[in-house]
N, C-alpha and C positions, 0 to 999 in steps of 0.2 A: 391229796397232795401228791404231785408228781415227783419223780425221782430224777436225780442228776448223776452223771458220771463225770468225775473230775480226774484228770491226770496232771500231777504237778511235775514240772520239769525245771532243772537247773540249767540255765543257759551259760555256757562257759566259753571263754576265749583262752586258748593255750598260748602262753608266752614263755619262750625259752625252754619249753619242754617240761617245766616243773610247776610254775605258778599259774593260778587261774583267777580271773576276775569276772564279775557279773557284767554282761554286756547290756547296752541300752537298746539294741535292736534285736528282736527275737526271731528274725527271718531264718527259716530252716536252711536257706541256701548258702548262708555265709557264717553260721554259728553252729557249734557242736551242741547237741542236746542230749541230756541223760534223764530218762524217766526214773523218778525216785519213789513214786507211790501211786496207787490207784485206789480210790475210795468212792463210796456212794453216800451222798448226804441229801438232806431235804432242803427245800428252798430257803427257809428262814435260817438255816445253819450256815449259809454262805457268808454271812456277815463276819464270822470269826476269822475269815481269811483277809479281811480288808487291810490289816496292818502288815501283812507279810511283805517283805522286801527281798529282792534278789531271786524270787521264784515266779516263774511263768506257768500258766496252766491252760489246759484244754477242757472245754465243757460241752456236754451233750445233754439236751433237754428233750423230754418226751411229753407232749400234750401239756405244756406249762400254762399255768394261769397267770393273771396279772401280778400276783405277789411274787411268783418265781421270776418272771421277766424283769420286774423292777429290781429284784435282788441281784441280778447280774451286774448292775452298776457297782456293787461292792467288791468286784474283782477287777480292779483297775489294771492289773497286769495280765489279763486274759489275752491270749494270742490266737486261739482257735475256738470258734463257737458253732455248734450245730443245734438247730431247733427243728424238732419233728412235730408238726401239728400245732394247733393253738392259734388264737387270734391276736395279732399284734395291735394293741391299742395305742392311742397317741401318747398316753402317759408312759407306757412301757418302752416304746421306742425312743422317747426322749431320754430315758435313763440309759439305754443301750448306746446312745450316741456319745456317752462319756468314755467309751472303751478305746482310748487313744492308741493302745498297743495292739489292737486286733489286726491280724494279718490275713486270717481266713474266716469267712462266714458262709455257712450253708443253711439254707432255709428250705424245709421240706413240708409240703402240704400246709402252708401258712396262709392266713387271710390278711390282705392289705387293705384296710379302709382307705378312702381317698386321701392322698397326700402322705401316707405313712412311709413311703420310701425316702422321704426327706431326711430321715435320721442317717441315711448312708453317707451323706456329705460330711458328717462329722467324724467318720471313721478314716482318718487321714493316713493311717498306716496300712489300710487294706490292700492286699495284693491279689487274693483269689476270692471269687464270689460264685456261689453255686445256688441255683434255683431249681427246685424239683416239685412238680405237682402244685404249682402256685398259679393264682389268677391275678393278672395285672390290670384288670378292669378298673379304671380310675386312678391307677398308680403309674407314675412315669419314670422311665429309666434316665430321664434328663438330669436327675439329681446326681448321677455318677460323674458329672463333669468335673467336680472338684477333687476327685480321687486320682491324684497324679502318680500314685504308686501301683494302681490296679493294672495288671497285665493279663489276667486270665478270667474269663467268664464262661460258665457252663449253664445252659438252660435245658431242662429235661421235662417233657410231658407237662408243659405249661400252657395256659391260655393267655395270649397277648392281647393288649388293648387295641381297639380300632381295627378289628378283623385282620390280625396278623402283622401289625406294625412292629418292627424291631429296629430301632434307630438309636445310636449312641451319640452323645454330644461331640461336635467336631473337635473340641479341645482335648479329647482323650487320646493324646499321642502315645501314651505308654501302653495302652491296651493293644496287645499283639495277638492274642489267641482267643478264638470264640468257637464254642462247640454247642450245637443245637440238636437235640434229640426229641423225636416224637412231638414236635411243636410246629404248628402251621405258621409259616412265614410268607407274607405276600410278595408279589413280584417286585414291587417298588423297593421294599426293604432289602430284598436279596441283591438287587443292583447296587444299592447304596453301600451295603456291607462289603460286597466283592470289590467295589471300586474305591473303597476308603483308602486313605493314604497311610494309615497306621497299622491295620491288621496284616499279619504275616502268615497266619495259619487259621483256616476256617474249615469247620466240618459241619455238614448238615446230614442227618440220618433220619429217615422217615419224617421229613419236614415238608412233604408234598411239593418238592421242587420239580418242575417239569422241564421238558426240552425248550419250551418258550422262554423260561427264565434265562437259560443259558444263551439263547440266541441274541438276547439284547443286553447281556452283561459284558463289561470290560474290566479286567483286573486292575487294581490300584498299583502304584509304582513299587510298593514294598511287599506285595503278596507273593509268597513263595510256594504255598501249598493250599490246594482247595480240594476238599473231599465231599462229594454229593452222592449218597448211597440210596439205592432201592427205587428210584423213579426215572432216572435218566436212561434213554435208549443208547445202544451202542453207536449208532450213527451220529447222534447229537454230541455224545461224549468225544468221539474222534474228531469231529469238526472243531470243537472247542480246543482240543489239544493241538491241532494243526495251526489254528489261528493264534494261539498264545503259547508257544513252545517254552517260554521262559517260566511258566508256572507249572509246577508238578500237580497234575490233575488226576484224581482218582474217582471212579464212579462204579 
């Protein structure tokens, strides 16, 4: 049985300097948070927290099995979830889709059977999404289109489907920050991302971006910062900066 780390937090809104009420939105950017305890429990013990009201929590799982992943649904006020290792089954991700308050999800070294990313579309409060050491073969990022609060995506050391395709749905107008590390992205995807109308900050590090990628790329109207590290030559970088001075370009 794998172990969980849970941090319970009271989300408070200060009114008039003296009274406090529980807020309905657990976003760390507009609510004050106070950690009140840290404890370690086993998967089946998560059910005891199902009836807790007014308390939000963070949860970290290591190599969880189906029982632990299914038990996550018994924490409806979960705001941050990290999963390290494990295979996400259809049954477990269906349960995770019930986490309507989840604002941050981090998946590290997880396996996605075909279609399993569909559960993401139910996480309507999700703002930040992290993938590390994951394989997207047979799993599509198109399911992110319904997440109208998602503004930050980070992809590290992953294997993308279809030889480096990384494309987000056109309706993701809220998504503004994308960071890609140690993950191959093909030229067509690079051009689509740099030229998107919604991204304002993009970073590629060790993503095998070449001078040829830059030569055929044109920034989107809202792109403010583009960082491409460790593959671009000085000549190609300076040409891009001169051609598009409105974009802060780092290489």
